[in-house]
N, C-alpha and C positions, 0 to 999 in steps of 0.2 A: 482259499479259492483255489483251487489247481487249474493253472493254464493249459489248453491243448497244445499238444505239440504241433510242428508245420507239416510234420510227414501225415499225423492224425488228421488235419483240416486237407489235405491231400486224398488219402484214401476217402474221406469222407465224398471230397469232392468226386473222383471219379465212381465213384456208387454211383450217386443221383446223377451224374452225367450217362452210365449203363444204364439206370433205369428211365431214363425222360428223353432220353436223345431220338428215340424211335418215336416215341409220342409227336416229340414237336416236328421232325421229318414229316408224318404223316399229317399233322395238322398243317404246316408249310405249304405242301404238295396238295391241299384239298383243295386251294387258291389258286393248282396252276393254270394258265391260261390253254397247255397241250398235255397229252396223254403222258408226257413223260416223264421216268419215277426218279429221275436221276438230271434233270436240265428244268430249273426255273425258269420260265420265258414270258412270266408276265401275272401279275394280278387278277383274277378274274372269278367271279360268285356262277360260274355256266355250270360246275357240278353239282354246286347245293342246288341249281335253278333243274337239274335233270333229274338229282335225286328224289324232290317233291314231283318232276312228273312221271318215276316210276311208280305204277300201280300195284304190282305184285311187291317191291319192295317197301310204299306204305300199306300195303295190308299186313304184310309181316309184322311190319313195327307197329300197329293197330292192335294183332293178336298181341304184341310180347306187350305193349302195356297195358292192356286188358289184364291179360293173364298174371300179371306181378300187382297192379292194383287188388284184383280180387283175391289171389292168394295172401299177398301181405295184409290185408284185412282181416281174413280169418285166421291165419296164423298167429296175427297178433291178438286177436281175442282168446283164441284158443290158448295160446300159449302163457298169457298174461292172468286168464285161470289156473293154468298148471302149476305157474310160479305160484300163486296163491295155496292153492291145495300141499305145494312141496314143503312151503314155507312153515306151515302149519302142523308138520308129520313132527310127531316128538320124539319118536325112538329114532336114534341116531343109524344104527342098521339099516333098517330101511328107507333112511333118507336117503343114505350113502347107494344103497340099489337103485334108487328111484335115479338118484342121476348118473349111474352107470350107464343105465337103459338109454339115458338122454343125451349122453354123450356119443355113443353109440354111433347113430345118421353122421356126426360132424368127422368122427374118427374113420368111419367106412369108406375104402375109395368110391367115387362116384359112378364108376362104370361097374362094378358090383352093386351097387345100389338101383343101377338103372335098371340092368339084364332082371334083378331079382323082382322089380316091381312090374317090369314088363310081363313076366310069367306070371304073376299074380295078376292079372288084369288078364292074361288070354284065358287062365285057367278059370278066372272068373268066370268069363264071357261063355268058355265051352261051357259052363255048370247053367248058364241060363239060355244058352242056345243060340249063343250071337257070335258074328264072325268079326262086324266091324266094331270092336269094343273100344279100339284105343282110340281117342280124340281129346278133347276140350278137357271131359269129365278126367281122363287118366291124367294126364299132365298137370293136371288143377291140383288133384289129391298128392301128386308126387311131390311137387313145388311144395305144397303143406308138411309134405312128410320132413323134407331136407329142411325147411324154415325156422320148424317149431323149437329146435334146441336154442337156436339163437336168438331169438326172442327168451323164453324162457332164461336163459344165462344173462341177457340185458336187467331183466327184471327183477331177477331172486336178488342181486347185489343191493338193488334199493329199498327193498320189504325188510333185508336185514338191517338197514339203516336206520328203519321206521319204527321211530318207538309206538308196540301194540299197546300200551296201556293206557294211552289216548284213545285209540278205537275200545277198547275196554269200558273206561268212562262214559263215553259216549253211550253206549248201552246201558252200564249204567243207569243214567240220568233219562233213559226211557227211548234213546233212539231206537230205529228199527234197523237191524244189522246193515240190510244193504244199503241207507242213508246212512249210515255210522261209515261205511266202507268208501262211500264218495266223495264224503266231506269230509276225513281225514286221513284214509290211506292212500286214494286215486290221487290226488294231489301229490302227495310224497314221490310216487312212483310213476308219475306221467314222464320226466325224461328218462326213465329205461323204458316205459312203455314207445315213447318218439324213439327211442335209440332202433329199437329190438324192431318198430315199422320199418324206418330208413334203411334197417340191415336187410331186411325181408324181402325188400323191393328190389333191393339192389343185387342182391342173391338169385333174384327171378329175373331179373332183365338180362344178366349175361349168361346163364345158365345153358348148356349146351347139350352134355354128355347125356345127364338126367331125362332131359328134354327128348334127345333123338332116340330114343329110349323106348321113349312113353307116348309122344305123338302120334296122331294119327294123319288119314294121307290128306284128311280136312281142314285139320290147321298148321297152320307150321311157322312157328317163333324166326325173330328178325337172326340168332345166331345159325339156327341150322339154313334158313334161305343164305345168309353170308357163305355157309358151307359148302354151298352147293354150286354157287358162284364161284368158287376158288377152284372147281376143277375146268374153270376156264380163266381167261385172261383178265384179271381184275382193274378193272376202269378207276378213275380217282373221284369218281360218283360213293364209290364206298370208303375213300380216305374222309369225304364231308360226313359221311353216316357214321363212321368210328369216332370224329374229331367231336360230334355231334353229343353222340351218350358218353363220350369221355367227360364233358363238360358239364352233361346230366347228372351224372356221377359225383362230378367233383364237387357240384354246389352242395349236393344230398351228403356230403361228407363233411362240409364245410358247416351246414345245418347240425349235422350229427355231434359233432364236436363242441360247435356254441352251446346245443344243449345240453350236452354232459358240461362243461365247464360253468355253465351257469348254476346247474343244477349244486354242483362242487362246491363254490361261491358260498350258496345257500347254505349248505350244509353245516359249511367253517363257520360262516357268520351267527347259526344256531348254536352250534358248540362254543364259541366266542361269549354269545349272551349267556349261554349257562353256567357258565364258568367265572361271569362277572358278579 
């Protein structure tokens, strides 16, 4: 077992300090008794209280959560079905081509995706004779589009680990294909589905660039609302909001890692039982 040198430990410590120090400062000053961003004058919950009384911010938060939940649910269903279809493709060059197309939204710069989708929606609106085409529907489609690859890539590894011979045996014994899938395949890939859903939710929650280009005047998400507030002096109630968002995403990541580790332990125990 190799020992970690003191220099490596120091380097890792500096990296973590650089990454998390700004967030720690933000969390501390969200409890500040005054508007100061550099002098902590006492513990107070006033900024959290003001945050929950800010109607515009709460409306943007509601819009963001609704968008994240709906888009994550739709992209999870579509991504799971797409992963099952991709996994069933036998020809390697076809599967490789499909995966290349699937990876494009992940590799493509967000600003390019946002502008291209905005132009597509405006063009479709012009064909339909509508000028106010941008709104909840367009931003929902845009979010589903960039979430799908992440769901597919979360579910595919679980499908590859699943022994499909059990699924085929269930069908040979008279089980309906859909019932056999739900009884055999679905429980095996459920951790991947959960991980993909959580990832899709978090991606939607903090997306700004694509949302900025595809949203309408009647639907504003939280990142866009925060961006509009940065043109003025940012008050500590935004620190409170950012702290709550960070805490929510941190909890979701913990749940995703827990589901992943539980699935890995289950797979290892199955392999050990197989070789015993």
